[in-house]
LODRENFI-496518 format. One record per residue (C-alpha): residue in one letter; x, y, z. Coordinates in pm, whole numbers, padded with zeros to 5 digits, always signed. Layout:
AXYZ ...
end
This chain:
M+16764+08750+06425 N+16432+08568+06438 K+16534+08237+06308 A+16190+07968+06322 P+16145+08160+05914 L+16458+08040+05815 I+16453+07660+05958 L+16093+07629+05806 F+16230+07793+05494 A+16545+07560+05502 A+16317+07229+05598 S+16066+07269+05325 L+16344+07344+05053 F+16519+07023+05152 I+16178+06858+05208 C+16097+06931+04861 T+16440+06845+04663 A+16434+06497+04864 S+16058+06441+04714 L+16175+06489+04376 A+16421+06141+04414 Q+16120+05890+04374 D+16135+05555+04336 T+15889+05315+04196 F+15507+05370+04276 K+15529+04994+04446 K+15843+05207+04715 Q+15838+05536+04696 R+16083+05655+04841 F+16066+06035+04980 N+15731+06278+04940 F+15612+06564+05012 H+15276+06747+05094 F+15143+07088+05224 Q+14846+07241+05346 Q+14733+07606+05473 T+14402+07638+05610 V+14237+07976+05722 I+13911+08024+05856 T+13679+08323+05954 Q+13444+08259+06172 S+13180+08549+06272 K+12902+08540+06592 L+12607+08792+06582 G+12552+08919+06942 F+12318+08754+07144 S+12213+08813+07520 A+12271+08715+07877 P+12159+08795+08228 Y+12579+08733+08342 T+12912+08729+08183 G+13179+08543+08369 D+13606+08563+08259 H+13571+08233+08053 S+13226+08354+07893 L+13166+08379+07515 S+13122+08782+07424 T+12769+08885+07330 L+12884+09097+07137 K+12887+09062+06728 E+13288+08923+06642 T+13496+08829+06443 Q+13837+08610+06445 T+14047+08411+06233 S+14282+08121+06291 L+14611+07995+06050 T+14798+07665+05993 T+15034+07580+05763 T+15173+07257+05755 F+15473+07107+05566 F+15485+06699+05525 G+15737+06493+05473 G+15798+06113+05458 A+16110+05940+05408 R+16157+05535+05380 L+16454+05418+05565 W+16565+05030+05567 K+16295+04708+05506 G+15969+04791+05687 A+16086+05182+05850 S+15999+05500+05795 A+16047+05877+05927 Y+15815+06180+05927 F+15875+06529+05971 N+15629+06795+05975 P+15714+07146+06060 E+15373+07379+06132 M+15311+07729+06133 S+14963+07846+06391 G+14798+08180+06433 G+14581+08389+06464 S+14253+08315+06781 G+13888+08160+06795 L+13634+08366+06899 S+13655+08448+07243 K+14007+08389+07225 T+13843+07997+07218 L+13637+08044+07566 G+13276+08025+07659 V+13166+07740+07427 A+13286+07347+07547 S+13224+07159+07226 F+13411+07508+07017 P+13295+07587+06669 N+13681+07637+06509 G+13840+07287+06537 E+14184+07479+06388 T+14225+07713+06667 F+14321+07394+06901 R+14642+07430+06736 V+14659+07783+06784 G+14819+07887+07097 G+14844+08275+07057 A+14764+08534+06783 E+15100+08550+06647 P+15221+08332+06411 K+15437+08079+06565 I+15682+07813+06422 Y+15687+07455+06561 I+15737+07078+06496 A+15411+06939+06499 R+15544+06612+06435 L+15854+06411+06407 Y+15817+05986+06475 L+15963+05695+06373 S+15745+05430+06238 Q+15873+05066+06177 N+15639+04748+05992 F+15674+04420+06031 E+15448+04182+05755 W+15275+03857+05671 G+15121+03723+05407 T+15053+03743+05073 E+14728+03971+05080 K+14845+04327+05022 N+14645+04657+05011 T+14774+04967+04817 L+14849+05255+04997 A+14889+05576+04754 D+15114+05902+04827 D+14935+06122+05036 V+15013+06307+05431 N+15274+06160+05611 Q+15209+05820+05364 L+15467+05676+05173 A+15303+05499+04829 G+15361+05140+04810 L+15217+04814+04878 I+15119+04681+05259 S+15072+04338+05372 K+14693+04333+05504 R+14882+04211+05754 Y+15141+04341+05987 L+15280+04499+06320 N+15319+04860+06344 F+15530+05044+06546 T+15552+05384+06588 V+15760+05629+06853 G+15785+06002+06867 K+15606+06321+06850 F+15241+06272+06670 G+14937+06343+06703 M+14669+06121+06865 A+14412+06175+06646 D+14627+06056+06364 F+14576+05702+06466 F+14267+05689+06672 D+13911+05765+06687 G+13919+05804+06294 N+13589+05869+06126 E+13505+05839+05699 F+13271+06124+05730 S+13357+06343+06047 H+13737+06350+06177 D+13935+06711+05984 A+13842+07024+06090 R+14074+07148+05774 S+13860+06938+05508 Q+13496+06804+05674 F+13285+06975+05988 M+13514+07287+06191 N+13325+07159+06521 W+13567+07084+06813 S+13300+06733+06888 L+13260+06635+06542 M+13694+06621+06504 D+13696+06365+06782 N+13493+06187+07018 G+13412+06470+07222 A+13424+06370+07642 W+13720+06101+07542 D+14024+06397+07680 Y+14273+06282+07453 P+14671+06350+07541 A+14777+06665+07409 N+14993+06991+07465 T+14824+07319+07356 R+14938+07245+06997 G+14725+06864+06946 Y+15024+06678+06996 V+15246+06442+07187 M+15534+06260+07327 G+15458+05879+07304 A+15451+05492+07102 M+15177+05356+06960 A+15168+04963+06848 E+14910+04837+06607 L+14801+04512+06421 G+14626+04488+06095 Q+14405+04236+05991 P+14247+04169+05625 T+13900+04332+05831 W+14032+04431+06145 A+14265+04658+06359 L+14356+04676+06683 R+14558+04955+06819 F+14753+05116+07168 A+14891+05415+07245 F+15100+05488+07587 T+15152+05875+07579 M+15362+06153+07800 T+15150+06405+07969 T+15136+06749+08057 T+15242+07003+08355 S+14930+07147+08393 A+14558+07121+08241 N+14563+07283+07850 G+14958+07280+07915 A+15246+07287+07715 I+15561+07087+07898 W+15607+06746+07939 D+15593+06576+08292 Q+15919+06447+08338 Q+15738+06212+08589 V+15635+05920+08347 A+15538+05644+08579 H+15292+05860+08738 A+15174+06109+08491 N+15094+05884+08110 T+14767+05806+07954 Q+14656+05482+07780 A+14489+05423+07460 L+14339+05118+07314 E+14083+05091+07009 Y+13982+04801+06842 E+13818+04886+06455 K+13608+04679+06250 R+13562+04679+05882 Y+13282+04551+05729 T+13055+04620+05409 L+12615+04592+05412 N+12518+04602+05105 G+12811+04611+04926 R+12852+04956+05091 K+13172+05015+05311 G+13160+05051+05664 T+13328+05123+05981 V+13298+05116+06381 R+13550+05163+06632 L+13506+05072+06988 L+13780+05361+07219 G+13880+05278+07577 F+14147+05512+07764 R+14250+05592+08111 N+14459+05913+08197 N+14684+05962+08542 G+14818+06238+08655 K+14756+06495+08897 M+14428+06670+08781 G+14215+06836+09028 D+13888+06713+09155 Y+13547+06858+09143 R+13430+06707+09466 L+13791+06821+09666 A+13793+07167+09535 L+13399+07228+09680 A+13505+07077+09951 K+13759+07294+10020 N+13601+07665+09880 S+13231+07640+09852 V+13232+07988+09658 N+13454+08014+09358 P+13609+07714+09407 V+13952+07692+09257 V+13996+07273+09102 D+14350+07295+09042 T+14490+07389+09409 N+14478+07024+09511 L+14723+06923+09267 V+14861+06544+09385 Y+15006+06253+09156 G+14792+05925+09160 K+14494+06074+09007 H+14293+05903+08711 K+14012+05961+08441 F+13873+05703+08220 G+13614+05680+08001 F+13516+05509+07605 G+13373+05592+07277 I+13194+05447+07006 S+13286+05567+06629 A+13084+05463+06302 D+13080+05538+05900 Q+12826+05350+05667 Y+12824+05452+05324 L+12505+05403+05136 G+12517+05495+04865 D+12828+05553+04610 N+12762+05955+04695 F+12626+05980+05046 G+12747+05828+05400 V+12622+05879+05767 F+12780+05866+06055 A+12720+05808+06458 K+12921+05874+06753 A+12909+05849+07152 S+13171+05919+07424 Y+13171+05919+07816 N+13417+06004+08114 D+13383+05982+08456 G+13428+06357+08507 K+13559+06343+08808 T+13930+06514+08705 E+13936+06805+08573 T+13971+06801+08158 W+14338+06796+08114 A+14381+06859+07748 F+14106+06873+07563 T+13751+06974+07628 E+13519+07004+07903 I+13316+06755+07792 D+13199+06405+07994 R+12915+06290+07747 S+12874+06311+07419 V+12655+06209+07133 S+12697+06290+06713 L+12489+06205+06433 G+12503+06326+06070 A+12549+06270+05701 V+12733+06332+05406 L+12625+06388+05056 K+12907+06422+04742 G+12797+06657+04474 G+12802+06378+04164 G+12406+06402+04184 W+12518+06737+04004 N+12763+06741+03851 R+12981+06869+04107 K+13157+06528+04180 D+13380+06658+04433 D+13178+06905+04616 E+13045+06775+04950 L+12719+06888+05173 G+12761+06811+05555 L+12496+06829+05828 A+12548+06662+06205 F+12394+06760+06526 V+12548+06729+06869 G+12423+06718+07220 N+12679+06779+07470 G+12719+06707+07920 I+12871+06694+08183 S+12912+06505+08500 K+12713+06660+08888 P+13054+06705+09026 H+13153+06940+08745 R+12834+07089+08709 D+12861+07149+09077 Y+13217+07320+09041 L+13045+07554+08779 A+12746+07614+08946 A+12949+07740+09266 G+13189+07990+09044 G+13424+07751+08971 Y+13612+07771+08596 G+13763+07552+08380 F+14066+07610+08076 I+13775+07623+07837 I+13417+07741+08006 G+13366+07911+08333 D+13029+08154+08388 G+12993+08214+08688 K+12724+08078+08749 L+12542+07756+08577 N+12156+07694+08457 Y+12216+07392+08357 A+12170+07212+08035 T+12284+07012+07763 E+12490+07174+07522 L+12371+07171+07137 I+12484+07180+06774 A+12394+07191+06496 E+12608+07263+06198 L+12508+07242+05801 Y+12865+07329+05513 Y+12925+07284+05163 K+13269+07253+05066 I+13344+07330+04712 N+13649+07227+04468 A+13715+07545+04374 Y+14021+07452+04159 Q+14149+07104+04097 G+14159+06961+04377 K+14407+07178+04538 L+14198+07500+04668 W+13892+07398+04836 L+13668+07720+04985 T+13392+07572+05265 P+13048+07817+05392 D+12967+07681+05668 Y+12747+07747+05994 Q+12663+07618+06329 F+12375+07696+06582 I+12447+07644+06932 A+12252+07635+07240 N+12331+07648+07595 P+12652+07760+07525 A+12860+07558+07794 Y+12554+07431+07955 N+12411+07784+07992 H+12001+07753+07951 D+12109+08181+08035 R+12291+08215+07750 G+12231+08210+07372 P+12197+08068+07156 V+12442+08209+06927 N+12473+08174+06576 V+12835+08124+06402 F+12908+08162+06016 S+13205+08064+05864 L+13440+08070+05531 R+13762+07789+05540 A+13996+07871+05231 H+14189+07505+05270 V+14494+07486+04976 E+14626+07149+04977 F+14914+06983+04718 
end
């Protein structure tokens, strides 16, 4: 008997019951939230003189992904809270999520297979130490208990979570369930951030918060293989560090934020140059896996409101590109910018129109490896006529029912998929249905 559905039902029933036992707004003891996101994507056929094992299919294609998440939070002792998120995912991305470095469906990052499966997405403990009299009001939200919090605090978080839960945020470009769907618009594209195949990681984080800025640091485990699911127990040799500074400000009375991110990944990643030295034709990057390899990089992200209903954003990121991509996707340099317009001007204040542009690139060792017939876990056409991968995305999000059901038609234009000028361009049409309460 498959016990997974029973476990999920029992967990949701427990959390739902607990959510009824609320204290005052200033000290919410429990909460419960739910989300479900279904994204159906179709692409038209396109021409290409050749196709590799990890190429985007040239045929017309339609695929659907599904994620369902229960969010439970509980206040424990003073300053402490715990969060538990069972999740189910299934379906598939276009061409089995292969052939585009900046893939068009951000939800497929959490889909490990076509058959829906249940797993624990997050389970972590958060401890807050506060001082000072200035307070912020926190609303009841996903993995956030309503109440008052000091503007000056030191927070420690430990357990299983997503790095994007705390790092690399952006007001207009961060959540594929409600904003842009493309991978490079969820996070800085060149940040090979630590995660298993579902997008989550085991680790610890510390954050120092002040009224206008925050500084956060995370130390996490990593997996035993690229795009893997098994945690490497040699934590002294296989780990990651991320450091981010966030500055909040106002410009002409409008809110804005800038975030500076630095990261270093350590483990046994394959080296592109060593793989080419061993085999100049059809090299395999993961044949020289030894501890002591590193990847470092940085990112910058900024968002700025220019009006009550209009805001812009920009991102740029870089990694050294010497070793293979380990967790996110095969991007070594990325730049993106865009704008979001809310529907107040046409009496649809909760609707949203977004437009963004992305340019991605890879390092010289990485492109030489692909040109020689090498494969990564996301891309590989067997040959390479190198060009910058370019993406444009346009979406319109519709508040279909009381802020609980959202429908989003979306269009993406992809030139030079997988950095190959010989393939594409590709036109991707999407429809996203998102439920939350």
